[in-house]
N, C-alpha and C positions, 0 to 999 in steps of 0.2 A: 864298759857299757857304751854300746855302739849307735847311742844316740844322744840328742843335745836338745834341749828345750830353751826357748827363748821366749820370755814373757814379754807381752807388747802390751801398749795402753789397751787395747780393746781383745785383744788375741792371744794366741799363742804359737809359734813357730816351732815344729818339731824337726829336725833334722835327722836322719839314719843315715848312718855309714858304715864302710864294710862289712862285717857278716852280722845279720840279724836274725835272730831266731823267734821262734813263736813266744817263748817267754819273755824276751826282751820286749816283744811289741806289745805283750799283756801288761809289762811291767810299766812302760811308757803311759799307756792309757792310764793305768791306775795311779800314778803318780799324777797326771792331770787333773783327773775327776776328782783325787782327793785333797787338791789344793784349793785353800780357801778362796783363789782368785777363780777358780771355776764358774761360778754364780753368774760373774759379770763377763764371761767371756760372748764374743759376738761371733769370733771366727776362730777356726783351728786349720793349721796348714801343716801338711805332713810332705816331705821332701824327701824323694826316693831317690834324687837322681845320683848319691853317691854310695848307693850298696854296693857290694861284690856279690854278696851270695843272700839269698832272700829264702828263707824257710818257711813253706806255706802247705797247708792241707785243705780239703774242704769242709772238714769238720773242724778245723782250727778258725777260718774265716768266718764259719756260722757261728761258733762261739763267740766271737770276738764282734761279730755284729749283733749279737742278742745281748752282750753286755753294756752296749750302748742305749738299750732302751732305757733304764732307770736314768741316769745321767741325761739322756736330752729330756725327758719328762720335767727332770728338775729344771730345765735350761734349754728350754726348745726354741730359743732364739739362735741357738750356735749354727753357724753354715761351717760344712766342712769343704776343704779343698786340697786335692792331693797334686805333686808335682811328679809325674812318674812318665818316661818311655819304654822303659823295659816291657816286655810284651807279658812276661810271667806275673810281674807286679801290678799290669795295668788290668789283665786278667782277674787276679785275686780282689781287685776293688770294684770290679764291675761284679763279682759273684758277690762281695759285700752288699753292694746296694741292693743286687738283684733280690737277696734274702727279705728285703722290705722291712727289715726290723724297725727304720727310721724315714720320716716323710721329711727330715730337713734337707735342706738343698746339700747336694754332693757331687762335684765336680772334679774331673781332670784336667790336668793341664802340661803341656811337655815344658812351658820353663817359668819360673818364680813370679816373673814380673805379670803374667798373665794371670797368675790365681792371686795375686795381690790385688792386681786392678779389678777381679771379680769381687773379693772379699771387700773390698773398699765401695765399689758401689753397691753393693749388698747392703753392706753394713749401713750405708749413710741412705737409703731406703727405708731400711727399719725405725730410724732414729725421730 
């Protein structure tokens, strides 16, 4: 399994590493959304910096984006941060956002500390 989930007091930190397939990305999404802690989440941070190979297609990006509709209606307070610098991954994330299936704040950062500062500031503002 090329991902690790760390549940934090107000969020979840997901780190992808190694070779990441579409099926594994979908699996990690399903695990997060099925967890009893999902309803209390205020943020989700996904870290892509340790990815070696990243399987992606436009169709899979659209599908995963559409799958976010239900969970984000259930918990509309979740904000999403990605930590990524690789052009292929950044492009996939921008395509995800461009589908418009969610209006939740979603930002891309080059380093984890920036993502954490943003999630902390937005979470505090929502409190």
